[in-house]
C-alpha positions in Angstrom: -0.2 0.0 0.0 1.3 3.6 -0.9 -0.4 7.2 0.0 0.4 9.9 -2.9 -0.7 13.5 -2.2 -1.5 15.8 -5.0 -1.9 19.5 -3.9 -3.6 22.3 -5.5 -3.5 20.8 -8.9 -4.5 23.3 -11.9 -3.0 23.6 -15.7 1.1 24.5 -14.4 3.9 22.1 -15.1 4.6 21.7 -11.7 0.5 20.4 -11.4 1.6 17.8 -14.3 5.0 16.9 -12.6 3.3 15.2 -10.0 1.0 14.1 -11.9 3.5 12.0 -14.0 5.1 11.3 -10.0 2.3 9.6 -9.3 2.3 7.1 -12.2 6.0 6.3 -11.6 6.1 6.2 -7.7 3.7 3.5 -8.6 3.6 1.7 -12.3 5.4 -1.0 -10.8 3.3 -2.3 -8.5 0.8 -4.8 -9.0 -2.2 -6.0 -6.7 -1.2 -3.7 -4.6 -3.3 -0.4 -3.1 -2.7 2.7 -4.1 -3.9 6.1 -1.8 -4.9 9.5 -2.9 -5.5 12.4 -1.3 -5.7 16.0 -2.3 -4.3 19.1 -0.6 -5.8 22.7 -1.1 -7.2 22.9 -4.7 -7.7 20.6 -8.0 -9.1 22.4 -10.9 -12.2 19.9 -11.9 -10.7 20.2 -16.0 -7.4 17.6 -15.0 -9.8 15.0 -14.5 -8.9 14.2 -17.8 -5.6 13.7 -17.1 -5.6 12.4 -13.9 -8.1 9.6 -15.3 -6.0 8.1 -18.1 -3.1 7.6 -14.9 -5.0 6.2 -12.6 -6.4 3.6 -15.8 -2.7 2.2 -16.3 -2.2 2.0 -13.1 -5.8 0.2 -12.6 -4.6 -1.9 -15.2 -2.1 -4.0 -13.1 -4.8 -5.1 -10.8 -4.1 -2.0 -8.3 -6.9 -0.7 -6.6 -7.6 3.3 -6.5 -8.7 4.8 -2.7 -9.5 8.1 -2.5 -8.7 8.9 1.1 -9.0 11.9 1.6 -10.2 15.3 -0.4 -12.0 18.3 0.9 -15.0 19.1 0.7 -14.2 21.2 -2.9 -12.7 18.8 -4.1 -15.2 16.1 -3.3 -18.0 18.4 -4.4 -16.7 19.4 -8.5 -15.3 16.1 -9.2 -18.8 14.5 -7.4 -20.8 16.9 -10.3 -18.6 16.2 -13.1 -19.1 12.9 -12.6 -14.9 11.7 -12.5 -16.0 10.2 -9.3 -18.7 8.3 -10.0 -16.2 5.5 -11.9 -14.9 4.9 -8.7 -17.9 4.1 -6.9 -19.7 7.6 -4.9 -21.9 9.7 -5.8 -22.8 11.6 -9.3 -24.3 15.5 -8.2 -26.0 17.6 -9.5 -24.5 20.3 -11.3 -26.6 23.7 -10.7 -24.6 26.4 -10.5 -23.6 24.7 -14.4 -19.7 25.3 -14.1 -18.3 21.6 -15.0 -17.9 19.4 -18.4 -18.3 16.4 -17.9 -15.5 13.9 -17.6 -16.2 10.9 -20.4 -14.4 7.8 -20.9 -14.0 7.2 -24.7 -13.4 4.4 -26.6 -12.0 5.8 -29.5 -14.8 4.6 -32.1 -16.3 6.9 -30.1 -16.1 9.8 -32.4 -19.7 10.5 -33.7 -20.6 10.9 -29.7 -17.5 13.1 -29.0 -17.8 15.5 -31.9 -21.5 16.1 -30.0 -20.3 16.2 -26.7 -18.3 19.3 -27.5 -20.9 21.0 -29.1 -23.3 20.4 -26.0 -21.0 20.7 -23.5 -18.7 23.3 -24.5 -19.2 25.2 -27.3 -23.3 26.1 -26.4 -21.2 28.2 -23.3 -23.0 31.9 -23.0 -19.6 32.1 -21.0 -16.8 32.1 -24.2 -16.9 35.0 -26.5 -19.2 35.8 -29.8 -18.4 33.6 -32.0 -19.8 33.2 -35.9 -21.5 30.1 -36.0 -19.0 28.6 -39.2 -16.4 29.5 -36.9 -18.0 27.1 -34.4 -17.9 25.0 -36.9 -14.3 25.1 -37.2 -13.8 25.4 -33.7 -15.8 22.3 -33.1 -13.8 20.6 -36.2 -10.7 21.7 -34.5 -10.4 19.9 -31.7 -12.4 17.2 -33.3 -9.4 16.3 -34.5 -7.5 16.1 -31.7 -9.8 12.8 -30.7 -9.1 11.7 -33.9 -5.5 12.4 -33.6 -5.4 10.3 -30.4 -7.8 7.9 -32.0 -5.5 7.5 -35.5 -1.1 8.0 -33.9 -1.4 7.0 -29.8 -2.4 3.0 -30.3 -4.8 4.5 -26.5 -7.6 1.6 -25.8 -9.1 5.2 -23.6 -9.4 9.2 -24.2 -10.1 10.7 -21.2 -11.8 13.7 -22.0 -13.2 17.0 -19.3 -13.9 20.6 -18.5 -14.6 23.4 -15.9 -15.1 26.8 -16.1 -13.5 29.1 -13.2 -15.9 32.0 -12.7 -13.8 34.1 -10.5 -10.1 32.7 -13.0 -12.8 34.3 -16.2 -11.7 30.9 -18.7 -12.8 27.6 -19.4 -10.3 24.4 -19.7 -11.0 22.2 -22.1 -8.6 18.5 -22.4 -7.8 15.8 -24.0 -5.5 12.3 -22.5 -5.1 9.2 -24.3 -2.4 6.9 -22.0 -1.0 5.7 -25.5 2.7 5.7 -27.8 3.1 9.7 -27.6 3.7 11.9 -30.4 7.8 11.5 -29.6 7.4 7.4 -30.6 4.5 7.8 -33.6 6.0 10.3 -35.8 10.2 8.3 -35.2 8.3 5.6 -36.1 6.7 7.0 -39.1 8.9 8.9 -40.3 12.0 6.8 -38.9 13.2 10.0 -37.9 15.0 10.4 -33.8 12.8 13.9 -32.8 12.9 14.7 -29.2 10.0 14.8 -27.3 9.5 18.7 -27.6 10.8 18.7 -31.7 7.9 16.0 -32.5 5.2 18.0 -30.7 6.7 20.9 -32.2 6.1 19.3 -35.3 3.0 17.9 -35.0 1.2 21.3 -34.0 1.9 23.0 -38.1 0.1 23.1 -39.9 -0.2 20.4 -43.0 2.1 18.0 -41.2 0.7 14.3 -40.7 1.2 10.5 -40.0 -1.6 9.9 -41.2 -0.8 7.8 -44.2 -2.5 9.5 -47.3 -3.9 12.1 -45.2 -2.5 16.1 -44.5 -3.4 17.5 -41.5 -1.5 18.3 -38.5 -3.3 17.6 -35.4 -6.2 20.4 -35.0 -4.5 23.4 -33.8 -3.3 25.8 -36.3 -6.8 27.8 -36.2 -7.1 27.0 -32.0 -3.9 28.7 -32.5 -4.7 31.6 -33.6 -7.9 31.8 -31.5 -6.3 31.9 -28.7 -3.7 34.6 -29.4 -5.8 36.8 -30.3 -8.9 35.7 -26.8 -5.4 35.5 -24.9 -5.6 32.0 -24.2 -2.8 29.2 -24.5 -3.2 25.5 -25.5 -0.5 23.1 -24.1 0.9 19.5 -24.7 2.4 17.2 -22.7 3.6 14.2 -24.3 6.5 12.0 -22.7 9.1 14.3 -21.5 7.9 17.0 -23.3 5.9 20.2 -22.3 4.2 22.7 -24.4 2.6 25.7 -24.4 1.2 28.1 -26.6 -0.4 32.0 -25.7 0.3 35.2 -26.3 3.4 35.4 -24.5 4.4 32.8 -26.7 6.1 29.5 -26.9 6.8 28.4 -23.5 8.7 24.3 -24.2 10.2 22.5 -21.0 11.2 18.4 -19.9 9.8 16.7 -17.3 11.9 14.2 -15.0 10.4 11.5 -16.2 8.2 10.9 -19.1 3.5 11.4 -19.7 2.3 7.9 -20.3 0.2 9.7 -23.1 -0.1 13.0 -24.4 -2.3 15.7 -22.5 -4.3 18.7 -25.3 -5.3 21.5 -23.3 -7.5 24.1 -24.7 -7.8 27.4 -22.6 -10.8 30.1 -23.7 -10.4 33.5 -21.7 -14.3 34.6 -21.1 -13.4 38.0 -19.9 -13.4 38.3 -23.7 -15.5 41.0 -25.5 -14.5 40.8 -28.7 -16.8 39.1 -30.9 -15.2 36.2 -34.2 -16.0 35.4 -37.0 -13.3 33.2 -40.4 -11.9 36.1 -42.9 -14.1 35.1 -45.2 -17.0 36.1 -43.4 -15.8 39.9 -43.9 -18.6 41.4 -40.4 -17.3 40.5 -37.6 -14.6 42.4 -35.4 -11.8 40.1 -35.3 -11.3 37.9 -38.2 -9.3 35.2 -38.9 
């Protein structure tokens, strides 16, 4: 039996490091009990990354036990459905701040597409967007799912989001437990790229490991949107941390690898601009 404490978890490099440490401290355990406690804060969208990690540990016939959860954290991860996977009751989200946690099979693409529209893009907190732009953003997020489906060789894909009213942002996170960007790109092209090089390659518009299909992973339009919206995009894969925002690109390395990939998109909700595609020539911000 072992105990691991997750402390003040948001989407910072240090917090992803904690989740990676949870995995690496326990990855060799078999038929064991892994106890987890929470302290201070847990951004509910991080249920996505945590869910992927815990499933990897459960696949070795370990038991996950949550031994200490502050009431504020327990409430939000009961509302988004994360704790339902571990025998806890689902409670209603009367404040409508959660985007529910889902564990999806790679074949659930059509359901995921509907989920993105119904759970994320209809939210009134998002800045104004034309119908055409919303459609394109839906397609871009769906491409991330398809990337996880085709590239990662993952059994499941984990997705979740959260609206943070006081912080004026919505975070939406997609995680897979597959082979990661570096292994897939290097395997496909016989290269020897680092994790950061592979992430940058995969986020370049037109790059793809899909045979006979051009494209990348759907982030070109999202990158331009978050740049104008002052949000951010993060990718965690293997030992690589990549973040793109109005402040530019930030890259760092983790001491140990994440077993799969995470894509997190942050939208700012205190943005008063309205957005449309250039082809529409109407809204105040065009791209």
